[in-house]
ZAMARGU-4260 file (C-alpha; in steps of 0.2 Angstrom, whole numbers, plus 5000, padded with zeros to 4 digits):
<rodrens>
0) 5468/4600/4954 | 5481/4613/4950 | 5482/4631/4955 | 5495/4644/4948 | 5499/4660/4957
5) 5509/4671/4945 | 5515/4689/4945 | 5521/4688/4963 | 5531/4703/4970 | 5538/4695/4985
10) 5539/4677/4992 | 5540/4676/5010 | 5546/4659/5015 | 5542/4657/5033 | 5559/4650/5035
15) 5568/4662/5047 | 5585/4655/5040 | 5580/4661/5023 | 5565/4672/5024 | 5564/4678/5006
20) 5563/4667/4991 | 5568/4670/4973 | 5554/4669/4961 | 5538/4676/4954 | 5526/4661/4954
25) 5520/4646/4964 | 5511/4630/4958 | 5499/4621/4969 | 5494/4603/4965 | 5481/4594/4975
30) 5482/4606/4990 | 5501/4605/4992 | 5515/4617/4985 | 5522/4608/4970 | 5534/4621/4963
35) 5541/4639/4968 | 5550/4648/4954 | 5551/4661/4940 | 5539/4661/4926 | 5530/4646/4930
40) 5517/4642/4916 | 5505/4628/4918 | 5488/4623/4912 | 5481/4625/4929 | 5463/4624/4934
45) 5464/4640/4943 | 5475/4655/4939 | 5478/4669/4951 | 5486/4685/4946 | 5495/4692/4962
50) 5497/4709/4954 | 5515/4711/4960 | 5510/4709/4979 | 5517/4698/4993 | 5513/4679/4996
55) 5517/4672/5012 | 5512/4656/5022 | 5496/4657/5031 | 5498/4663/5049 | 5498/4651/5064
60) 5490/4657/5080 | 5500/4647/5093 | 5488/4652/5107 | 5469/4651/5105 | 5456/4646/5118
65) 5442/4638/5108 | 5427/4629/5115 | 5416/4620/5102 | 5411/4626/5085 | 5415/4644/5081
70) 5409/4652/5097 | 5417/4659/5113 | 5406/4660/5128 | 5421/4671/5137 | 5416/4685/5125
75) 5399/4679/5119 | 5405/4680/5101 | 5402/4669/5086 | 5413/4666/5071 | 5428/4673/5080
80) 5439/4660/5071 | 5432/4664/5054 | 5436/4682/5059 | 5454/4677/5062 | 5455/4669/5045
85) 5451/4686/5038 | 5467/4692/5047 | 5477/4679/5039 | 5477/4665/5051 | 5475/4648/5043
90) 5480/4637/5058 | 5475/4639/5076 | 5483/4629/5091 | 5473/4627/5107 | 5481/4631/5123
95) 5466/4623/5132 | 5447/4623/5131 | 5447/4632/5148 | 5431/4643/5144 | 5420/4629/5142
100) 5405/4632/5154 | 5407/4619/5168 | 5423/4613/5162 | 5426/4596/5171 | 5441/4595/5183
105) 5441/4577/5187 | 5453/4566/5178 | 5440/4556/5168 | 5431/4572/5163 | 5446/4582/5158
110) 5452/4567/5147 | 5435/4566/5139 | 5435/4584/5135 | 5452/4584/5127 | 5447/4569/5117
115) 5431/4576/5110 | 5438/4593/5107 | 5452/4585/5097 | 5440/4574/5087 | 5427/4588/5084
120) 5439/4601/5077 | 5447/4587/5066 | 5430/4586/5058 | 5426/4604/5058 | 5436/4619/5050
125) 5428/4636/5055 | 5431/4647/5040 | 5443/4634/5033 | 5455/4636/5048 | 5464/4621/5054
130) 5461/4620/5073 | 5472/4609/5083 | 5462/4607/5099 | 5460/4595/5113 | 5473/4603/5126
135) 5470/4595/5143 | 5472/4606/5158 | 5483/4596/5170 | 5475/4591/5187 | 5483/4582/5202
140) 5481/4563/5202 | 5485/4560/5183 | 5496/4546/5179 | 5505/4540/5164 | 5492/4529/5158
145) 5480/4544/5157 | 5492/4552/5144 | 5494/4536/5135 | 5475/4535/5133 | 5473/4552/5127
150) 5487/4550/5115 | 5479/4534/5108 | 5463/4544/5105 | 5472/4558/5095 | 5476/4571/5108
155) 5493/4579/5103 | 5493/4595/5115 | 5494/4599/5133 | 5486/4615/5138 | 5493/4629/5149
160) 5500/4621/5165 | 5495/4632/5180 | 5477/4634/5175 | 5472/4618/5185 | 5478/4611/5201
165) 5495/4607/5195 | 5505/4623/5199 | 5522/4618/5205 | 5537/4612/5195 | 5538/4597/5206
170) 5520/4591/5202 | 5521/4596/5183 | 5538/4588/5179 | 5533/4570/5179 | 5517/4574/5169
175) 5527/4584/5156 | 5539/4569/5154 | 5524/4557/5152 | 5516/4569/5139 | 5532/4571/5129
180) 5534/4552/5129 | 5517/4550/5121 | 5520/4563/5108 | 5512/4578/5115 | 5518/4596/5114
185) 5517/4605/5131 | 5513/4623/5135 | 5515/4631/5152 | 5507/4647/5158 | 5519/4661/5164
190) 5516/4677/5173 | 5501/4682/5184 | 5485/4672/5185 | 5474/4675/5170 | 5457/4667/5175
195) 5449/4663/5192 | 5457/4648/5200 | 5474/4650/5190 | 5491/4653/5198 | 5506/4664/5195
200) 5520/4654/5187 | 5538/4661/5188 | 5554/4655/5179 | 5559/4643/5193 | 5543/4633/5190
205) 5545/4633/5171 | 5563/4627/5172 | 5559/4613/5184 | 5544/4608/5173 | 5553/4608/5157
210) 5539/4610/5144 | 5541/4613/5126 | 5533/4630/5125 | 5535/4645/5137 | 5517/4651/5135
215) 5515/4670/5133 | 5532/4674/5139 | 5526/4692/5139 | 5512/4689/5150 | 5494/4683/5149
220) 5491/4697/5153 | 5503/4700/5168 | 5521/4697/5163 | 5536/4689/5173 | 5551/4701/5176
225) 5563/4705/5163 | 5576/4694/5173 | 5565/4679/5173 | 5562/4681/5154 | 5581/4681/5152
230) 5583/4665/5161 | 5570/4657/5150 | 5578/4664/5134 | 5594/4655/5139 | 5585/4638/5137
235) 5580/4628/5122 | 5561/4630/5124 | 5550/4640/5112 | 5546/4658/5117 | 5528/4663/5114
240) 5525/4681/5112 | 5506/4686/5113 | 5495/4700/5108 | 5486/4700/5124 | 5501/4702/5134
245) 5514/4715/5140 | 5521/4724/5125 | 5536/4731/5134 | 5542/4713/5139 | 5537/4707/5122
250) 5550/4719/5115 | 5562/4714/5129 | 5560/4696/5124 | 5564/4700/5106 | 5580/4710/5111
255) 5586/4696/5122 | 5583/4683/5110 | 5591/4692/5096 | 5607/4695/5106 | 5606/4676/5110
260) 5603/4671/5092 | 5587/4663/5097 | 5574/4671/5086 | 5571/4654/5078 | 5562/4650/5095
265) 5550/4664/5095 | 5532/4660/5091 | 5517/4671/5090 | 5499/4669/5097 | 5485/4680/5102
270) 5480/4672/5118 | 5462/4675/5114 | 5447/4675/5117 | 5452/4682/5134 | 5448/4696/5145
275) 5457/4707/5132 | 5444/4702/5120 | 5443/4694/5102 | 5457/4701/5091 | 5455/4695/5073
280) 5471/4705/5068 | 5481/4701/5083 | 5494/4690/5075 | 5497/4704/5062 | 5497/4717/5075
285) 5511/4707/5084 | 5521/4706/5068 | 5520/4725/5066 | 5526/4727/5084 | 5541/4716/5082
290) 5545/4724/5065 | 5541/4742/5068 | 5546/4745/5086 | 5557/4730/5089 | 5568/4732/5073
295) 5565/4714/5067 | 5566/4712/5048 | 5548/4710/5044 | 5551/4693/5034 | 5559/4686/5049
300) 5544/4692/5060 | 5533/4683/5048 | 5543/4667/5051 | 5540/4668/5069 | 5521/4666/5066
305) 5523/4653/5052 | 5538/4641/5051 | 5544/4643/5068 | 5528/4638/5075 | 5526/4624/5063
310) 5542/4617/5068 | 5538/4617/5087 | 5521/4608/5083 | 5527/4597/5069 | 5514/4604/5056
315) 5514/4602/5037 | 5511/4620/5035 | 5521/4636/5038 | 5534/4637/5024 | 5533/4640/5006
320) 5542/4624/5000 | 5538/4609/4989 | 5527/4596/4998 | 5520/4608/5011 | 5501/4611/5013
325) 5497/4626/5002 | 5490/4638/5016 | 5494/4655/5009 | 5490/4674/5012 | 5491/4686/4997
330) 5494/4704/5004 | 5500/4721/5000 | 5503/4738/5009 | 5486/4745/5014 | 5480/4760/5004
335) 5487/4776/5011 | 5502/4767/5019 | 5520/4774/5018 | 5525/4756/5014 | 5526/4751/4996
340) 5522/4732/4999 | 5517/4721/5014 | 5534/4720/5021 | 5538/4738/5021 | 5521/4742/5028
345) 5524/4730/5043 | 5541/4739/5046 | 5532/4756/5046 | 5519/4749/5059 | 5505/4747/5047
350) 5495/4731/5045 | 5495/4723/5027 | 5479/4723/5017 | 5474/4705/5013 | 5467/4702/4996
355) 5466/4683/4996 | 5468/4668/5008 | 5470/4650/5002 | 5469/4635/5012 | 5475/4618/5005
360) 5476/4627/4988 | 5458/4633/4988 | 5453/4652/4989 | 5443/4654/5005 | 5441/4673/5004
365) 5445/4687/4992 | 5447/4704/5000 | 5448/4703/5019 | 5433/4710/5028 | 5444/4715/5043
370) 5461/4721/5036 | 5462/4738/5028 | 5460/4737/5009 | 5476/4732/5000 | 5483/4745/4988
375) 5484/4731/4975 | 5473/4716/4975 | 5475/4698/4968 | 5463/4692/4956 | 5457/4675/4950
380) 5459/4676/4931 | 5454/4658/4928 | 5443/4646/4937 | 5433/4651/4952 | 5437/4661/4968
385) 5429/4666/4983 | 5418/4682/4984 | 5427/4698/4989 | 5424/4703/5007 | 5420/4720/5012
390) 5420/4733/5027
</rodrens>
């Protein structure tokens, strides 16, 4: 199956080293990007007229707390992942299934939960979103064979260190090494406690544990100090900025990372559902924060929520390049914005209006039910597309 998107006004690559691509059309074959260029003309099964608007990779939410299905008992909300997709998120990464009622804390139970969550979401895509789940919360007493067992069953993540009984760098460090040995990507909680039973984690603990990702470096919701953030920016770890955190230290992180030429290590998540709520447009809101108040070029901000995260988690999404999975967002400045396109709207602090989302080359929605209406809307001119959303 082939899909052609033509009349594209701007191609945002998702690659922070080269954030804007030349070209006005994109060809998808069997769910993957086949070509990006000018004036592509192909006898495609589906043809989409982008109407001069912006095409970017689907956003990756690096910090989600799913349970099972598309339901969050923390906020008693259904279809929250589908709602995120209406905010441009096409991939979600679990930081731990911590809100499961009665979450087991014994080693056998936590391994079982991680394995079943990983397998369940591998078989189920709420709203089409690719949910990478099964992120065990580490507990004292775990040994290397526990990580080998989970990895053999398909577990590729370790949830936020600090939400269980492993709370010190000394206890975490060997487990982090075992997890990495078995191909897992490890996140650590930072800042003050977020749920009952969790612990504050400071920079000393993070440095001793040496995870892959500094989880919500700007707090989830209470932040570390600016001095601690600066120490962690000086490492080679991924620096996760979240919507459900401290906006002042989010901007401080951006300033320090920019000065250190480390923006390629910034990734973006919601950290929701949480006490802050369910925020379907949270990743877009964080992009607007970084671009409008942080002064980051908007196409580079998009890369923080796409290609940067894909690189950390070794995903086949996140950039507009041949062979990558065709998860795409078509968007424009919202009606009434001072911006003239999606990128200038972000720079002005407005959220783009999404007129179409594609996952694996298939249209999942037309006009988003959650974003403001796009000034110009993409249209399927050949083949079949999803029904237009509404407000």
